[in-house]
C-alpha positions as CSV (number, residue, x, y, z in Angstrom):
1,M,21.5,-9.2,11.7
2,F,19.4,-7.3,14.3
3,N,18.3,-8.8,17.6
4,K,15.0,-7.0,17.9
5,V,12.9,-4.9,15.5
6,L,10.1,-2.5,16.4
7,I,7.4,-2.3,13.8
8,A,6.0,1.3,13.9
9,N,2.8,0.3,12.2
10,R,-0.4,-1.8,12.5
11,G,-2.6,-4.2,10.7
12,E,-1.5,-6.6,8.0
13,I,1.8,-4.8,7.2
14,A,2.9,-5.2,10.9
15,I,2.2,-8.9,10.7
16,R,4.0,-9.1,7.3
17,V,7.2,-7.6,8.8
18,M,6.9,-9.8,11.9
19,R,6.8,-12.9,9.7
20,A,10.0,-11.8,7.9
21,C,11.6,-11.2,11.3
22,R,10.6,-14.6,12.6
23,E,12.1,-16.4,9.6
24,L,15.4,-14.5,10.2
25,D,15.3,-15.4,14.0
26,V,14.8,-11.7,14.9
27,Q,12.5,-10.7,17.8
28,S,9.6,-8.4,16.9
29,V,8.1,-5.5,19.0
30,A,4.6,-4.2,18.3
31,V,3.2,-0.8,19.3
32,Y,-0.5,-0.3,19.5
33,S,-3.1,2.4,20.2
34,D,-6.1,2.1,22.4
35,A,-8.2,1.2,19.4
36,D,-5.9,-1.7,18.6
37,K,-5.7,-3.2,22.0
38,Y,-7.3,-6.4,20.8
39,S,-5.8,-6.4,17.4
40,L,-4.2,-9.5,15.8
41,F,-0.8,-7.9,15.2
42,A,-0.4,-6.9,18.8
43,K,-0.9,-10.5,19.8
44,F,1.3,-11.8,17.0
45,A,4.4,-9.9,18.1
46,D,7.0,-11.2,20.6
47,E,6.4,-8.1,22.6
48,A,3.7,-5.4,22.5
49,Y,3.5,-1.9,24.1
50,S,0.6,0.6,24.3
51,I,1.6,4.0,22.8
52,G,-1.5,6.1,23.5
53,E,-4.9,7.2,22.3
54,S,-6.6,6.0,19.2
55,S,-6.0,9.2,17.2
56,P,-2.9,8.6,14.9
57,S,-1.4,11.9,16.0
58,K,-1.3,10.6,19.6
59,S,-0.1,7.1,18.8
60,Y,1.3,5.9,15.5
61,L,2.5,9.4,14.5
62,N,4.1,10.1,17.9
63,I,7.8,9.7,17.1
64,D,8.9,10.5,20.7
65,K,6.8,7.7,22.1
66,I,7.9,5.2,19.5
67,I,11.6,6.0,20.2
68,E,10.9,5.7,23.9
69,V,9.4,2.2,23.4
70,A,12.2,1.2,21.1
71,E,14.7,2.0,23.9
72,K,12.6,0.5,26.6
73,S,12.3,-2.8,24.7
74,G,15.9,-2.9,23.5
75,A,15.0,-2.8,19.8
76,D,18.0,-2.0,17.7
77,A,16.0,-1.2,14.5
78,I,12.6,0.3,13.5
79,H,10.6,-0.8,10.5
80,P,8.0,1.9,9.6
81,G,6.0,-0.2,7.1
82,Y,4.0,2.0,4.8
83,G,1.8,5.0,5.7
84,F,2.1,6.8,9.0
85,L,5.8,7.5,9.6
86,A,7.2,5.5,6.6
87,E,8.2,8.7,4.7
88,N,8.8,11.0,7.6
89,S,12.4,12.2,7.6
90,R,12.3,13.2,11.3
91,L,11.9,9.6,12.3
92,G,15.2,8.7,10.6
93,K,16.9,11.6,12.3
94,E,15.6,10.6,15.7
95,C,16.6,7.0,15.1
96,E,20.2,8.1,14.3
97,K,20.3,10.4,17.4
98,H,19.4,7.4,19.6
99,G,21.6,4.8,17.9
100,I,18.6,2.9,16.3
101,K,18.7,1.8,12.7
102,L,15.8,2.9,10.5
103,I,14.9,0.2,8.0
104,G,14.6,2.5,5.0
105,P,16.5,5.2,3.2
106,S,18.2,8.2,4.8
107,G,16.3,11.2,5.9
108,S,17.7,13.5,3.2
109,V,16.6,11.1,0.5
110,I,13.1,10.9,2.0
111,E,12.9,14.7,2.1
112,S,14.1,15.1,-1.5
113,M,11.6,12.5,-2.9
114,G,8.8,13.5,-0.6
115,D,8.5,16.9,-2.3
116,K,7.2,16.5,-5.8
117,I,8.8,19.6,-7.2
118,T,12.2,18.8,-5.8
119,S,12.0,15.2,-7.0
120,K,11.0,16.3,-10.6
121,K,14.0,18.6,-10.7
122,L,16.3,15.9,-9.5
123,M,15.0,13.4,-12.1
124,R,15.1,15.9,-14.9
125,S,18.8,16.6,-14.1
126,A,19.5,12.8,-14.0
127,G,18.0,12.5,-17.6
128,I,14.8,10.7,-16.5
129,P,11.7,11.6,-18.6
130,V,9.4,13.9,-16.6
131,I,5.9,15.1,-17.4
132,P,6.0,18.7,-18.9
133,G,5.1,21.2,-16.2
134,T,6.4,23.7,-13.7
135,D,9.6,23.1,-11.8
136,K,8.6,25.4,-8.9
137,G,5.6,26.2,-6.8
138,I,2.8,28.4,-8.2
139,S,2.4,31.7,-6.5
140,D,1.2,34.0,-9.3
141,I,-2.1,33.3,-11.1
142,D,-1.1,35.1,-14.3
143,E,2.1,33.0,-14.5
144,A,0.0,29.9,-13.9
145,V,-2.3,30.8,-16.8
146,E,0.7,31.4,-19.1
147,I,2.3,28.1,-18.1
148,A,-0.9,26.1,-18.6
149,E,-1.5,27.6,-22.0
150,S,2.1,26.9,-23.0
151,I,1.8,23.2,-21.9
152,G,-1.7,22.9,-23.4
153,Y,-4.9,21.9,-21.6
154,P,-5.9,19.8,-19.9
155,V,-3.5,20.3,-17.0
156,I,-3.5,18.9,-13.5
157,V,-2.9,20.9,-10.3
158,K,-1.1,19.0,-7.5
159,A,0.1,19.6,-4.0
160,S,3.9,19.5,-3.9
161,A,4.0,17.8,-0.5
162,G,1.0,15.6,-1.2
163,G,0.3,11.9,-1.9
164,G,-2.6,9.6,-2.6
165,G,-4.2,12.0,-5.0
166,I,-5.3,14.3,-2.2
167,G,-6.3,17.7,-3.5
168,M,-5.5,17.0,-7.2
169,R,-7.7,18.9,-9.6
170,T,-7.8,18.4,-13.4
171,V,-8.4,21.6,-15.4
172,Y,-9.7,21.6,-19.0
173,E,-9.9,25.4,-19.6
174,K,-8.6,28.7,-18.4
175,D,-11.7,29.7,-16.4
176,E,-11.3,26.6,-14.1
177,L,-7.6,27.2,-13.3
178,V,-7.9,29.8,-10.6
179,R,-10.5,27.9,-8.6
180,A,-8.5,24.7,-9.0
181,I,-5.3,26.3,-7.6
182,E,-7.1,27.9,-4.7
183,S,-8.9,24.6,-3.9
184,T,-5.7,22.5,-4.0
185,Q,-3.7,25.1,-1.9
186,S,-6.4,25.0,0.7
187,V,-6.5,21.1,0.8
188,A,-2.7,20.9,0.8
189,A,-2.3,23.3,3.7
190,S,-4.8,21.3,5.7
191,A,-3.6,17.9,4.9
192,F,0.2,18.4,4.6
193,G,0.9,21.7,6.3
194,N,2.3,23.0,3.0
195,S,0.2,24.9,0.5
196,T,2.7,24.8,-2.3
197,V,1.1,23.5,-5.6
198,F,2.4,23.0,-9.1
199,I,1.0,22.3,-12.6
200,E,1.8,19.6,-15.1
201,K,0.4,18.3,-18.3
202,Y,-2.6,16.0,-17.8
203,L,-2.2,12.7,-19.8
204,E,-5.6,11.7,-21.1
205,E,-5.4,7.9,-20.9
206,P,-2.2,7.0,-19.1
207,R,-1.3,3.6,-17.5
208,H,0.3,3.6,-14.1
209,I,3.3,1.4,-14.2
210,E,5.9,1.2,-11.4
211,F,9.2,-0.5,-10.8
212,Q,10.3,-2.1,-7.5
213,I,13.8,-0.9,-6.6
214,M,16.2,-2.6,-4.1
215,A,19.6,-1.0,-3.3
216,D,22.2,-1.8,-0.6
217,E,24.6,0.5,1.2
218,Y,27.5,-0.6,-1.1
219,G,26.2,1.0,-4.3
220,N,24.4,-2.1,-5.7
221,T,21.1,-1.1,-7.2
222,I,18.6,-3.3,-9.1
223,H,15.0,-3.3,-10.2
224,V,12.8,-6.2,-9.3
225,A,10.5,-5.9,-12.3
226,D,7.3,-4.0,-12.9
227,R,3.7,-3.7,-11.6
228,E,0.6,-2.2,-13.2
229,C,-1.6,-0.1,-10.8
230,S,-4.0,1.6,-13.3
231,I,-7.2,0.4,-11.6
232,Q,-7.8,3.3,-9.2
233,R,-10.5,5.5,-7.8
234,R,-9.7,9.0,-6.7
235,H,-6.0,8.2,-7.4
236,Q,-6.1,5.4,-4.8
237,K,-5.1,2.0,-6.1
238,L,-7.6,-0.9,-6.0
239,I,-6.1,-3.7,-8.0
240,E,-2.4,-4.3,-8.9
241,E,-0.8,-6.9,-11.1
242,A,2.6,-8.1,-12.1
243,P,3.8,-7.9,-14.7
244,S,2.0,-5.1,-16.6
245,P,-0.1,-6.6,-19.4
246,I,1.6,-4.4,-22.0
247,M,5.2,-5.1,-20.8
248,T,7.7,-6.4,-23.3
249,E,11.4,-7.2,-22.7
250,D,12.5,-4.1,-24.5
251,L,10.1,-1.8,-22.5
252,R,11.1,-3.4,-19.2
253,E,14.7,-2.8,-20.1
254,R,14.1,0.9,-20.8
255,M,11.8,1.6,-17.9
256,G,13.8,-0.6,-15.5
257,S,17.0,1.1,-16.4
258,A,15.4,4.5,-15.9
259,A,14.2,3.4,-12.5
260,V,17.6,2.2,-11.5
261,K,19.2,5.4,-12.7
262,A,16.7,7.4,-10.7
263,A,17.6,5.5,-7.5
264,E,21.4,5.7,-8.2
265,S,21.2,9.5,-8.8
266,I,20.1,10.1,-5.2
267,N,22.3,7.4,-3.6
268,Y,19.2,5.4,-2.6
269,A,19.4,2.4,-0.2
270,N,16.8,-0.1,0.8
271,A,13.4,-0.8,-0.8
272,G,11.7,1.8,-3.0
273,T,9.3,2.2,-5.9
274,V,9.8,4.4,-9.0
275,E,6.4,5.2,-10.4
276,F,5.8,6.1,-14.1
277,L,2.9,7.2,-16.3
278,Y,2.9,5.5,-19.7
279,S,1.0,6.9,-22.6
280,N,1.3,6.4,-26.4
281,G,4.6,4.6,-26.2
282,D,6.3,7.1,-23.9
283,F,6.8,7.0,-20.1
284,Y,7.3,9.8,-17.6
285,F,8.5,9.9,-14.0
286,L,5.6,10.4,-11.6
287,E,7.1,10.0,-8.1
288,M,9.3,7.8,-6.0
289,N,7.9,6.1,-2.9
290,T,10.7,5.7,-0.3
291,R,9.3,2.7,1.4
292,I,7.8,-0.8,0.9
293,Q,4.6,-0.6,-1.1
294,V,1.2,-2.1,-0.3
295,E,1.4,-4.1,-3.5
296,H,4.8,-5.6,-2.9
297,P,3.5,-9.3,-2.6
298,I,2.8,-9.6,-6.3
299,T,6.4,-8.8,-7.0
300,E,7.5,-11.4,-4.4
301,I,5.3,-14.0,-6.0
302,V,6.5,-13.6,-9.7
303,T,10.2,-13.2,-8.8
304,G,10.5,-15.4,-5.7
305,I,12.2,-12.7,-3.7
306,D,11.2,-11.8,-0.1
307,L,11.4,-8.1,-0.3
308,V,10.9,-7.5,3.4
309,Q,13.7,-9.9,4.3
310,E,15.9,-8.1,1.8
311,Q,15.0,-4.8,3.6
312,L,16.1,-6.2,6.9
313,K,19.3,-7.6,5.5
314,I,20.3,-4.4,3.7
315,A,19.6,-2.3,6.8
316,S,21.7,-4.7,8.9
317,G,24.7,-4.0,6.6
318,K,24.5,-6.9,4.2
319,E,24.8,-6.7,0.4
320,L,21.9,-7.5,-1.9
321,S,21.4,-11.2,-2.2
322,C,21.0,-11.1,-5.9
323,S,22.1,-9.1,-9.0
324,Q,20.1,-7.8,-11.9
325,K,20.8,-10.9,-14.0
326,D,19.2,-13.0,-11.3
327,I,15.8,-11.3,-11.7
328,S,13.3,-13.1,-13.8
329,V,9.5,-13.0,-14.0
330,T,7.5,-16.2,-13.8
331,G,3.8,-16.3,-14.4
332,H,1.3,-13.5,-13.4
333,A,0.1,-12.2,-10.0
334,I,-2.9,-10.1,-9.1
335,E,-3.7,-8.3,-5.9
336,C,-7.1,-7.1,-4.8
337,R,-7.3,-4.7,-1.9
338,I,-10.2,-5.8,0.3
339,N,-11.4,-2.7,2.1
340,A,-14.3,-2.0,4.6
341,E,-16.0,0.2,2.1
342,N,-19.3,0.2,0.3
343,P,-18.5,0.3,-3.5
344,L,-22.1,0.9,-4.3
345,K,-22.1,4.1,-2.3
346,D,-18.9,5.7,-3.8
347,F,-16.6,3.5,-1.7
348,S,-17.8,5.1,1.5
349,P,-16.1,3.7,4.7
350,N,-18.1,1.0,6.5
351,S,-16.4,0.1,9.8
352,G,-18.0,-2.2,12.3
353,K,-17.7,-5.7,13.7
354,I,-16.9,-8.7,11.5
355,T,-19.5,-11.3,12.5
356,G,-18.4,-13.9,10.0
357,Y,-15.1,-14.5,8.4
358,R,-13.6,-17.2,6.2
359,S,-10.6,-16.6,3.9
360,P,-10.0,-18.4,0.6
361,G,-7.1,-20.8,0.1
362,G,-5.8,-23.4,-2.4
363,H,-2.9,-23.4,-4.8
364,G,-1.6,-20.0,-5.8
365,V,-3.7,-18.0,-3.2
366,R,-2.2,-15.8,-0.5
367,V,-4.1,-13.6,2.0
368,D,-2.3,-10.9,3.9
369,S,-4.7,-9.9,6.6
370,G,-4.8,-8.5,10.2
371,V,-8.4,-9.3,11.1
372,Y,-10.4,-12.2,12.6
373,M,-14.1,-13.1,13.3
374,N,-15.7,-10.7,15.8
375,Y,-12.9,-8.2,15.3
376,S,-14.2,-4.6,15.2
377,I,-12.7,-2.4,12.5
378,P,-11.6,0.9,14.0
379,T,-12.8,4.2,12.4
380,F,-9.5,5.9,13.0
381,Y,-7.3,4.3,10.3
382,D,-7.3,3.1,6.7
383,S,-10.2,0.8,5.9
384,M,-8.1,-2.1,4.5
385,I,-9.1,-5.5,5.8
386,S,-6.7,-7.6,3.8
387,K,-4.9,-8.1,0.5
388,L,-6.0,-11.0,-1.6
389,I,-3.2,-12.2,-3.9
390,V,-3.2,-14.9,-6.5
391,W,-0.7,-16.4,-9.0
392,D,-0.9,-18.5,-12.1
393,R,1.1,-19.2,-15.2
394,T,-0.8,-16.7,-17.4
395,R,-2.8,-13.5,-16.8
396,T,-6.0,-15.1,-18.0
397,A,-5.5,-18.0,-15.6
398,A,-4.7,-15.6,-12.8
399,I,-7.9,-13.7,-13.3
400,D,-9.9,-16.9,-13.3
401,R,-8.1,-18.0,-10.0
402,M,-8.9,-14.6,-8.5
403,K,-12.6,-15.1,-9.4
404,R,-12.5,-18.4,-7.6
405,A,-10.7,-17.0,-4.6
406,L,-13.1,-14.1,-4.3
407,S,-16.1,-16.5,-4.5
408,E,-14.7,-18.2,-1.4
409,Y,-14.0,-15.0,0.6
410,V,-16.7,-14.5,3.2
411,I,-16.8,-11.4,5.3
412,L,-20.0,-10.7,7.2
413,G,-21.0,-7.7,9.3
414,V,-19.4,-4.9,7.2
415,K,-19.7,-3.9,3.6
416,T,-16.5,-4.6,1.6
417,T,-15.0,-4.0,-1.8
418,I,-15.4,-7.7,-2.7
419,P,-18.4,-7.1,-5.1
420,F,-16.3,-4.5,-6.9
421,H,-13.4,-6.9,-7.4
422,K,-15.8,-9.7,-8.6
423,A,-17.3,-7.3,-11.1
424,M,-13.8,-6.3,-12.3
425,M,-12.8,-9.9,-12.9
426,R,-15.9,-10.3,-15.1
427,S,-15.1,-7.1,-17.2
428,A,-14.3,-7.9,-20.8
429,D,-12.0,-4.8,-21.1
430,F,-10.2,-5.7,-17.8
431,R,-9.6,-9.2,-19.0
432,A,-8.3,-7.9,-22.3
433,G,-5.8,-5.7,-20.5
434,K,-7.3,-2.5,-21.9
435,L,-6.5,-0.4,-18.8
436,N,-5.9,3.2,-17.9
437,T,-6.1,5.2,-14.7
438,H,-9.6,6.4,-15.6
439,F,-10.9,2.8,-16.1
440,V,-13.2,2.8,-13.1
441,D,-14.9,6.1,-14.0
442,E,-15.2,5.2,-17.7
443,H,-16.8,1.8,-16.9
444,H,-18.8,3.1,-13.9
445,K,-22.2,2.1,-15.2
446,G,-21.2,-1.4,-16.3
447,I,-19.3,-2.1,-13.1
448,T,-22.2,-0.8,-10.9
449,E,-24.7,-3.1,-12.7
450,E,-22.4,-6.1,-12.3
451,M,-21.9,-5.3,-8.6
452,E,-25.6,-5.2,-8.0
453,K,-25.9,-8.7,-9.5
454,V,-23.0,-9.8,-7.3
455,V,-24.6,-8.5,-4.1
456,I,-27.7,-10.5,-4.8
457,E,-25.7,-13.7,-5.6
458,D,-23.6,-13.2,-2.5
459,K,-26.6,-12.7,-0.2
460,E,-28.1,-16.0,-1.3
461,R,-24.8,-17.9,-0.9
462,W,-23.9,-16.3,2.4
463,N,-27.3,-17.1,3.8
464,R,-26.5,-20.8,3.2
465,L,-23.2,-20.3,5.0
466,K,-24.4,-18.5,8.1
467,S,-25.1,-21.8,9.9
468,T,-21.3,-22.5,9.7
469,F,-20.7,-19.5,11.9
470,L,-21.4,-19.9,15.6
471,P,-23.7,-17.1,17.0
472,Q,-21.8,-14.7,19.3
473,K,-23.8,-15.8,22.4
474,K,-22.8,-19.4,21.7
475,V,-19.2,-18.4,21.2
476,A,-19.2,-16.6,24.6
477,A,-20.9,-19.6,26.3
478,I,-18.3,-22.0,24.9
479,T,-15.4,-19.7,25.9
480,T,-16.8,-19.5,29.5
481,A,-17.3,-23.2,29.6
482,V,-13.8,-24.0,28.4
483,G,-12.3,-21.5,30.9
484,S,-14.3,-23.0,33.8
485,Y,-13.2,-26.5,32.7
486,M,-9.5,-25.5,32.6
487,N,-9.8,-23.9,36.1
488,N,-11.2,-27.1,37.5
489,V,-8.4,-29.1,35.9
490,Q,-5.8,-26.8,37.5
491,I,-7.5,-27.1,40.9
492,Q,-7.6,-30.9,40.7
493,Q,-3.9,-31.0,39.8
494,K,-3.0,-28.8,42.8
495,E,-5.0,-31.0,45.1
496,K,-3.2,-34.1,43.9
């Protein structure tokens, strides 16, 4: 096992990795930007080092600086978390050059799966179902029109090097196609430095179902069951659950086997996720994420497997601690992403200072968070405050537990997505499991009306709770008084 691991990330995922390290008796090293100087994760680590300015390009994306800190601190491995450098093949190459182990797959695997066109070709050759579409970048508009008509409208235009739905355009007729291609090319060039785009068939009401993959360096590959991630806005996930409400043993066997086959076909090692779109009884490969996912806790809860510890063990040269026959699903888990966004204003970012904070608890409730009261949420990074995760024996019971947990969650000072999640837990169609990736858009009016009711209810309830939060001036006064008292005690001890 490693002696010391540097976490090249921030926020709740940095703390999550540090917890796994601590349970394995491994020292953890944090790196932080100027904006994160007073962050919880920097204080939580065994060691912490400043790596530069607040801009990600000058801190969390600065590979040279991160390698420098790894060598300075004596870290023998780097965990990239998710986002930032998690799917950057150069980080792996630099780690190898400096004798540091990257906790993740090889750089060549990251490259092959990071490009959507390449990954689709590889999956098709491995016999994995792939959505009909082009197997190369679009450069000729006439060819694009011919392909779109052969597939049949609607089609979707995607950036080959992209992720998170950035630049995607859905096209319903020929006249829209040229504008969509030009728009996606422009966004792709700006966001990813690669303007290559491709076309594939647009599925009208698909469900987004993914399988967690774990593989060691000895050829052992398993899937750790499924998750449903259909509740999205602008292709960004908002709510995830495990297992999928439509999952049967037969479907899990077929989709899980395809996910394992996909991983084995590229000699995958460590944690990964194979994502599928499911429609009308058929499923199609969407993409493979070569990292730990934001939503990994719900898989941990229903299977009892610590996925981050497994990552560390695999990277240190150990075999998988379980086989496919050991994997079973117990109960149902749901995760709500609590972001500093205003869901009543199209989920616009709402950074600022948290003036009141109380997280929920009780049986079957887990909160993965990196914030605290009086913490100021930076404007430079993702708006996630925390992940609220619940478990119960059935899906209905888990939804009811999430409703209860959300009612206990108090975050003052910034707008959050809590009203959205409360509205979703009340939705009859959500409770019935009638999901697809367009659910939020299709139910926009009803969700908005319910959120407006929630905001009024919360305002009344939170007004009653305000007295339980000490005013900032009083907090400062108490802190000063305590510091003065401790200084006096130390002086008296020295005099004695």
